[in-house]
C-alpha positions as CSV (number, residue, x, y, z in Angstrom):
1,M,6.3,12.0,8.8
2,T,9.5,10.5,10.2
3,A,11.8,7.8,8.4
4,S,10.1,5.0,11.0
5,A,6.7,5.7,9.6
6,H,7.3,4.0,6.4
7,L,8.7,0.8,7.9
8,P,6.5,-2.2,7.3
9,L,5.6,-2.9,10.8
10,G,2.5,-2.1,12.6
11,T,-0.4,-3.2,14.8
12,H,-3.9,-4.4,13.4
13,L,-6.8,-4.5,15.5
14,L,-10.3,-6.5,14.7
15,A,-12.6,-5.1,17.0
16,D,-16.2,-6.4,17.5
17,L,-18.3,-3.9,19.4
18,S,-21.7,-4.8,20.6
19,G,-24.3,-3.3,22.8
20,V,-24.3,-0.2,20.9
21,D,-27.5,1.6,20.7
22,A,-28.9,1.8,16.9
23,A,-29.0,5.5,16.2
24,P,-25.3,6.1,16.0
25,L,-24.9,2.8,14.1
26,R,-27.0,4.4,11.4
27,D,-25.5,8.0,11.2
28,C,-23.2,8.0,8.1
29,A,-21.7,11.2,8.6
30,A,-21.3,11.1,12.4
31,L,-19.6,7.7,12.0
32,E,-17.2,9.4,9.0
33,S,-16.6,12.0,11.6
34,L,-15.7,9.8,14.3
35,L,-13.5,7.7,12.6
36,R,-11.7,10.8,11.1
37,Q,-11.3,12.1,14.5
38,A,-9.9,8.8,15.6
39,A,-7.4,8.7,13.2
40,I,-6.2,12.2,13.7
41,E,-5.7,11.6,17.6
42,A,-3.9,8.7,17.2
43,G,-1.2,10.5,15.1
44,A,-2.2,8.9,11.5
45,Q,-2.7,11.2,8.3
46,V,-6.2,10.7,6.4
47,L,-5.6,10.5,2.6
48,H,-9.1,9.3,1.4
49,G,-12.4,8.2,2.9
50,H,-15.7,6.5,1.5
51,F,-18.9,5.8,3.6
52,H,-22.1,4.4,2.7
53,S,-25.2,4.1,4.3
54,F,-27.8,1.3,3.3
55,G,-30.9,3.3,4.3
56,A,-32.0,5.4,6.9
57,E,-33.1,2.0,9.3
58,A,-30.1,0.5,7.9
59,G,-26.2,-0.1,8.7
60,V,-23.4,1.9,7.3
61,T,-20.0,0.8,5.9
62,G,-17.0,3.1,5.6
63,V,-13.2,3.1,5.2
64,L,-10.6,5.7,5.6
65,L,-7.4,5.3,3.6
66,L,-4.7,6.3,5.7
67,A,-0.8,7.1,4.8
68,E,-0.2,4.8,8.0
69,S,-2.9,2.2,6.3
70,H,-6.5,2.2,7.0
71,I,-9.6,2.2,9.4
72,S,-12.8,0.7,8.4
73,I,-16.5,0.2,10.2
74,H,-19.3,-2.1,9.3
75,T,-22.5,-1.4,11.3
76,W,-25.5,-3.4,12.0
77,P,-27.9,-1.5,14.0
78,E,-30.4,-4.0,14.2
79,A,-28.1,-6.2,16.2
80,G,-26.5,-3.2,18.3
81,F,-22.8,-4.1,16.6
82,A,-20.2,-2.5,14.7
83,A,-17.1,-4.4,13.5
84,V,-14.1,-2.1,13.3
85,D,-10.5,-2.7,11.6
86,I,-7.7,-0.8,12.2
87,F,-4.3,-1.1,11.0
88,M,-1.5,1.7,11.4
89,C,2.1,1.6,10.8
90,G,4.8,3.8,11.9
91,A,4.2,5.9,14.9
92,A,0.6,5.7,14.9
93,R,-1.3,4.5,17.9
94,P,-4.0,2.4,16.5
95,Q,-5.2,1.3,20.4
96,V,-5.9,5.4,20.8
97,A,-8.3,5.1,17.8
98,L,-9.9,2.0,19.0
99,D,-10.6,3.8,22.2
100,I,-11.9,6.8,21.0
101,I,-14.5,4.9,18.6
102,S,-15.6,2.3,21.6
103,T,-16.0,5.3,23.9
104,A,-17.9,7.5,21.4
105,L,-20.3,4.5,20.3
106,A,-20.6,3.6,24.3
107,A,-20.0,0.2,23.5
108,R,-21.2,-2.1,26.2
109,H,-18.8,-5.0,25.3
110,R,-15.6,-5.1,23.1
111,A,-14.0,-8.1,21.6
112,L,-10.3,-7.5,20.4
113,H,-7.9,-9.7,18.5
114,T,-4.7,-8.1,17.8
115,A,-2.0,-8.6,15.5
116,R,1.4,-7.6,14.7
117,R,2.4,-7.4,11.4
118,A,6.0,-7.2,10.0
119,P,8.1,-9.0,7.3
120,P,9.8,-12.1,8.2
121,G,13.1,-11.7,10.4
122,Q,11.5,-7.8,11.7
123,A,10.5,-7.5,15.4
124,I,7.8,-5.0,16.5
125,A,8.4,-3.8,19.8
126,G,5.6,-3.4,22.3
């Protein structure tokens, strides 16, 4: 990990994915695998994960703790909806992770809110 990976500068993405088929939003193991793949391809280091299914026909909630911060997902299969939260600092690329997740879930619509995170007086490039 480079020194820049330790700076408290990062990007926080809040994405609402809708128009998603119900089946992938119920599959706890597949969602964990997807988020792990997205984190790794975005250049992040996964430290720990915890995912929970609310039942065979219900949604999933899950989080990956990253050295660079976190990725979480909460799903509502009955509504074809997933809320995804990605915060990464350092050299990690949160947009890459979001694109992988959104594409894999075949979301027909995506609403995105982006926040640049930094202490007062610190500028974030990009």
